[in-house]
Structures are given as structure tokens and as C-alpha cells.
C-alpha positions in Angstrom: -5.5 -21.1 -6.2 -5.5 -22.2 -9.8 -4.3 -19.7 -12.3 -6.7 -17.5 -14.3 -7.7 -19.5 -17.4 -7.6 -16.4 -19.6 -9.8 -13.5 -20.8 -13.5 -13.7 -20.1 -14.7 -10.5 -21.7 -13.9 -6.9 -22.5 -16.3 -4.1 -21.9 -16.1 -0.7 -23.7 -18.0 2.5 -24.1 -19.8 3.4 -27.3 -21.9 6.3 -28.5 -24.6 5.3 -31.1 -26.0 1.8 -30.5 -27.0 1.3 -34.1 -23.5 2.2 -35.4 -22.1 -0.2 -32.9 -24.3 -3.0 -34.0 -23.7 -2.3 -37.7 -19.9 -2.4 -37.2 -19.5 -5.4 -34.8 -22.3 -7.5 -36.2 -22.5 -6.3 -39.7 -18.8 -5.7 -40.5 -16.6 -7.7 -38.1 -19.1 -10.6 -38.1 -19.5 -11.2 -34.4 -22.8 -12.5 -33.1 -25.0 -10.2 -31.0 -25.5 -12.8 -28.3 -27.5 -10.6 -25.9 -29.5 -7.4 -26.3 -30.2 -6.2 -22.8 -29.8 -3.1 -20.6 -27.1 -1.8 -18.3 -28.4 -3.1 -15.0 -27.0 0.0 -13.2 -28.5 2.3 -15.8 -31.5 0.6 -17.4 -32.2 3.4 -19.8 -29.0 2.4 -21.6 -28.4 -0.8 -23.7 -25.8 -3.3 -22.8 -24.8 -5.1 -26.0 -22.9 -8.4 -25.9 -21.1 -9.8 -28.9 -19.3 -13.1 -29.2 -19.2 -16.4 -31.1 -22.2 -18.5 -31.8 -22.8 -19.4 -28.1 -21.1 -16.5 -26.4 -18.3 -18.6 -24.9 -16.1 -16.9 -22.4 -13.0 -15.6 -24.2 -15.1 -14.3 -27.2 -17.3 -11.7 -25.5 -17.0 -8.0 -26.2 -19.6 -5.8 -24.6 -20.6 -2.2 -24.9 -22.5 0.5 -22.9 -23.7 2.8 -25.7 -24.3 6.4 -24.4 -25.2 8.6 -27.3 -24.7 11.9 -25.5 -21.5 10.9 -23.6 -18.2 12.8 -24.3 -15.3 11.3 -26.1 -12.7 9.5 -24.0 -8.9 9.6 -24.1 -6.9 6.4 -24.7 -3.9 6.4 -22.3 -2.3 4.9 -19.3 -4.4 3.0 -16.8 -6.4 1.4 -19.5 -6.8 -1.6 -21.9 -5.6 0.4 -24.9 -5.8 -2.3 -27.6 -8.2 -5.3 -27.9 -6.8 -8.0 -30.2 -8.9 -10.6 -31.8 -7.6 -14.0 -33.0 -8.1 -14.7 -36.7 -6.8 -17.8 -38.6 -3.3 -17.9 -39.9 -3.0 -16.4 -43.4 -6.4 -14.7 -43.3 -5.2 -11.1 -43.2 -5.2 -10.8 -47.0 -8.9 -11.4 -46.9 -9.5 -9.0 -44.0 -7.5 -6.2 -45.6 -9.6 -6.4 -48.8 -12.9 -7.0 -47.0 -12.5 -4.0 -44.7 -11.4 -1.7 -47.6 -14.6 -2.6 -49.4 -16.6 -1.6 -46.3 -14.8 1.7 -45.8 -12.8 0.7 -42.8 -9.1 1.7 -42.7 -6.7 -1.0 -41.6 -3.0 -0.9 -41.2 -1.1 -4.2 -41.8 2.0 -4.6 -39.6 4.1 -6.9 -37.5 4.1 -6.7 -33.8 7.2 -6.4 -31.7 6.9 -10.2 -31.3 6.8 -10.8 -35.0 3.1 -11.5 -35.3 1.2 -10.3 -38.3 -1.6 -7.9 -37.2 -4.1 -5.6 -38.8 -4.8 -2.5 -36.8 -8.1 -0.7 -37.1 -10.6 1.5 -35.1 -14.3 1.1 -34.6 -16.7 4.0 -35.3 -16.0 5.6 -31.9 -12.2 5.3 -32.2 -11.7 2.2 -30.0 -8.4 0.6 -30.9 -8.6 -3.0 -32.2 -6.3 -5.6 -33.8 -6.8 -8.7 -35.8 -4.0 -11.0 -34.9 -3.1 -13.8 -37.2 -2.4 -17.0 -35.3 -2.3 -20.8 -36.1 -4.0 -21.6 -32.8 -7.3 -19.6 -33.5 -9.9 -21.8 -31.9 -11.9 -23.5 -34.8 -15.1 -23.7 -32.7 -15.2 -20.0 -31.7 -16.4 -18.4 -34.9 -19.9 -17.2 -35.7 -20.7 -19.3 -38.8 -23.9 -17.4 -39.9 -22.5 -13.8 -40.0 -21.2 -11.8 -42.9 -17.7 -13.1 -42.7 -17.0 -16.6 -44.2 -16.3 -19.0 -41.4 -12.8 -19.9 -42.6 -11.7 -16.2 -42.0 -14.0 -15.3 -39.1 -12.9 -13.9 -35.8 -12.3 -16.7 -33.2 -12.5 -14.8 -29.9 -9.7 -12.8 -28.3 -6.0 -13.2 -28.9 -4.8 -10.8 -26.2 -5.4 -7.4 -24.6 -2.8 -4.7 -24.1 -2.6 -2.9 -20.7 -0.8 0.5 -20.9 0.5 1.5 -17.5 2.9 4.2 -16.3 5.1 1.7 -14.5 4.8 -2.1 -15.1 6.5 -3.7 -12.1 3.6 -3.9 -9.7 1.2 -4.9 -12.4 3.6 -7.6 -13.4 3.8 -8.8 -9.8 0.1 -9.1 -9.5 -0.1 -11.0 -12.8 2.7 -13.4 -12.0 2.7 -13.9 -8.2 -1.1 -13.9 -7.7 -3.0 -14.5 -10.9 -0.8 -17.3 -12.3 0.5 -15.6 -15.5 4.1 -16.2 -16.7 6.4 -13.8 -18.7 6.8 -15.5 -22.0 8.5 -12.7 -24.1 9.6 -9.1 -23.7 11.0 -6.5 -26.1 11.7 -2.8 -25.5 8.9 -1.6 -23.3 6.4 -4.4 -24.0 6.0 -7.5 -21.8 3.9 -10.5 -22.8 2.4 -12.8 -20.2 0.3 -15.9 -20.6 -1.5 -18.3 -18.3 0.4 -21.0 -20.2 4.1 -21.1 -20.8 6.3 -20.7 -23.8 5.2 -22.1 -27.2 2.1 -23.6 -25.5 0.5 -20.2 -25.1 -2.9 -20.0 -26.7 -5.1 -17.2 -28.0 -7.2 -15.8 -25.2 -4.6 -16.6 -22.5 -2.3 -13.7 -23.3 -1.9 -10.1 -21.9 0.6 -7.6 -23.0 1.8 -4.9 -20.6 3.1 -1.7 -22.2 5.2 0.4 -20.0 4.6 4.1 -21.0 5.8 6.5 -18.3 5.7 9.5 -20.6 2.1 8.9 -21.9 -0.9 10.8 -20.7 -3.4 9.1 -18.4 -6.4 7.8 -20.1 -10.0 9.0 -19.5 -12.7 6.4 -19.7 -15.6 7.5 -21.9 -16.7 6.9 -25.5 -14.1 5.1 -27.5 -12.3 3.5 -24.6 -12.3 0.2 -22.7 -14.1 0.3 -19.3 -12.6 -2.9 -18.0 -11.2 -6.4 -18.8 -12.7 -9.5 -17.2 -10.7 -12.6 -16.4 -12.2 -16.1 -16.2 -12.8 -18.3 -13.3 -14.6 -21.6 -13.5 -16.9 -21.7 -10.5 -18.5 -19.5 -7.8 -16.4 -21.2 -5.2 -13.2 -20.3 -7.0 -14.4 -16.7 -7.4 -14.9 -16.5 -3.6 -11.4 -17.7 -3.1 -10.0 -15.1 -5.6 -11.8 -12.5 -3.6 -10.3 -13.7 -0.3 -6.8 -13.8 -1.9 -7.0 -10.3 -3.4 -8.6 -8.8 -0.3 -5.7 -10.4 1.7 -3.3 -8.5 -0.5 -5.1 -5.3 0.3 -6.9 -4.8 -3.0 -10.3 -3.1 -2.6 -12.4 -5.8 -4.1 -16.2 -5.5 -4.6 -18.6 -8.0 -3.2 -19.8 -10.7 -5.7 -22.3 -9.0 -8.1 -24.9 -11.1 -10.0 -24.7 -10.1 -13.7 -27.2 -12.8 -14.6 -25.0 -14.4 -17.2 -22.0 -14.6 -14.9 -21.0 -13.4 -11.4 -18.5 -10.7 -11.0 -16.0 -9.1 -8.7 -14.1 -5.9 -9.5 -10.8 -4.3 -8.4 -8.2 -2.0 -9.8 -4.8 -3.4 -10.5 -1.7 -1.3 -9.5 -1.5 0.5 -12.9 -5.1 1.7 -12.6 -6.8 -0.7 -15.1 -10.1 -1.9 -13.8 -10.1 -5.8 -13.6 -13.1 -8.1 -13.2 -13.0 -11.8 -12.4 -16.1 -13.4 -13.9 -17.5 -16.9 -13.7 -17.9 -19.0 -16.8 -21.4 -20.1 -15.9 -24.3 -19.8 -16.2 -23.9 -18.3 -19.7 -26.2 -16.5 -22.2 -28.8 -19.3 -22.7 -30.3 -18.9 -19.2 -33.1 -16.6 -20.5 -33.5 -17.4 -24.2 -32.8 -20.3 -26.5 -29.3 -20.6 -28.0 -30.8 -20.4 -31.5 -32.4 -17.0 -30.9 -29.6 -15.3 -28.8 -29.6 -11.6 -29.3 -32.8 -11.5 -31.4 -34.9 -9.4 -29.0 -34.6 -7.2 -25.9 -34.1 -9.3 -22.8 -34.7 -7.8 -19.3 -34.0 -9.2 -15.9 -37.0 -10.2 -13.9 -36.9 -7.1 -11.7 -37.2 -4.8 -14.8 -39.9 -6.7 -16.6 -42.7 -4.6 -15.0 -41.0 -1.6 -16.6 -40.6 -3.0 -20.1 -43.1 -0.7 -21.9 -41.5 2.3 -20.3 -38.0 1.3 -21.2 -38.9 0.4 -24.7 -40.1 4.0 -25.2 -36.8 5.4 -23.9 -34.3 3.1 -25.5 -33.4 4.0 -29.1 -34.9 1.7 -31.8 -32.2 -0.5 -33.4 -32.0 -2.8 -36.4 -30.4 -6.1 -35.6 -27.9 -7.9 -37.8 -29.1 -10.4 -40.4 -27.7 -13.9 -40.0 -26.4 -14.8 -43.4 -23.1 -15.6 -45.1 -21.7 -13.4 -47.8 -18.3 -13.3 -49.5 -15.9 -10.3 -49.8 
């Protein structure tokens, strides 16, 4: 098998859909690339954010459940989702977020990288990671953040686990990651080696045996998805993981990609998702996220669902300065 190319998407749980749209579209400047419903619970939205086209490696998705309880961030979860921003852009972001009432903490990671830590309205832990290899073509150019400072997809995710050894074994022996750096109880892996490691190919594993187990609900990550290029490759991944006694789901059609799911040894829910077909299969690239899109099997219920789903205002596509 080829190694995993990197992160495909991250899916988290939110409460109020409007607050979520206002923050990720109106403040962080991501494009709402798909406004649809949770296929397993169609009375709930499924919100997808990303770059201008919704490329794999830029996609953050949410299930907003207004009445759901607050979760707990802890072991067995993705505890921090880190976005890549251009080198030397954190001065802009620090001022920009302050003007919008968002608290951010400027710091250096254990690996010496400049980061700005913040939380979304539901308490989800985020980072903006300054990097010289932020992909220039992965910014949303028509959002509220000037393109030269805009988020360029993911830099890495942090898995917090009680014990890291078996998680590390899966990452390195099966999924093709390599240990590129470690310090104290944090271990950094990438699908590329050494100084060639690029944003979106990186995962940090934080070993925290004394931490409380996480509880997935509002303000926590539900799962992280890793990329695979084709349906055939995905089937091979399923065979490989099943052969190692992981309880892997059948292939599930998510319309914009195909998915398999399993839990890694530390308890984090992993998905392996195909790059194709992408978000332009049911609406033009120019109008992504501009209206509610339903799968064909739910179209007969559109009127009913539109009565149940909360009304939301969508982000305005325009550029403003800080």
C-alpha cells in the first residue's frame, strides 16, 4: 500500500449553526463549500468549510446540534485542530481577532513553531500555525481575510491518547507515517520525512496517561479523516486494516467522498476518505455553499426539512482589511 497522503478533513460537533457559520465563514474566513444535512440525521445540518474549491486537506465540517450537551476534551480525541497560515502572518491575526472579540494566545510549540491558540464559540480548540510552506492555492480569496494572510488548509492535528505506543505503531507500520520529531510527551509524525514535511501531512501524538477521557459532544472533534486517492486504494486499506483485526466499517457513500471508519488503538475515530468526487458534483464551483443541497433520496422531503432546519444567514463573499 502507498502511504496516506495526509489529512482529508476534520469533523466536529457544534451547537448553534448560525454562530458556527458566523465564526468560521465570517471571522476565520473559510469558505462554506457545502450547506447540506447530516445523512444519518437529516433534521440536522452538515456544514462543510474549506478553501475556494473544498480541496482535501482544507475541509472542516460540523454537525450542529443546538440542544446537545457540552462535550469534554480529553484522551481518545483529536484535541487541537491546527490550520496553516503564511509565515509572519500572526501579527495580523492577533490584531484581527482582537478586533472581533476573539481571544488568542501567541506562543511557540514544543517544536519551536509560532502558533496562535484560540477557541471557537463552542470551545473547540484551534491553532493557527505559522509556516513557510502554507499552500498558496489553498486560501479562500473572497472572504473577510486578505488572501496574503488567509488560512491555507490544515497544518496538523493533535491526537491525545493515554498511551502512544500502539497508536504510533499503526501510524508508522501501517499508514506510512514517519516519526520526524519528539520532545517530552509529544511525538510528531508525517507522511513525508524530515525537513520535507509539508502542512497537512503532519499529526502530533500527545501521550497523556493522567488526563481524563474525552467525551464527544458539543465543542469536541468527532473524527479525523485521512486521504486516499481512489476507491480501489480505499478497498485495499480496508483489507489491510481488517487483516490487522481493526473493526472497519463497509465503504459508505458520503456523496462528496467515500468513507471507511475505524478506531485507532488510543480510541480516536479515524476515517479514510477518497479525494474524489469532490464538492462540485451537485452545484457549480462558483456557487458552492450558497443554498441548501440535499441528496436525491431526500429531495422529496425538502419542504418538510426546510421547516425543521433553523434559518441561517450565509457569509458574504467580500474582502475587507483588519
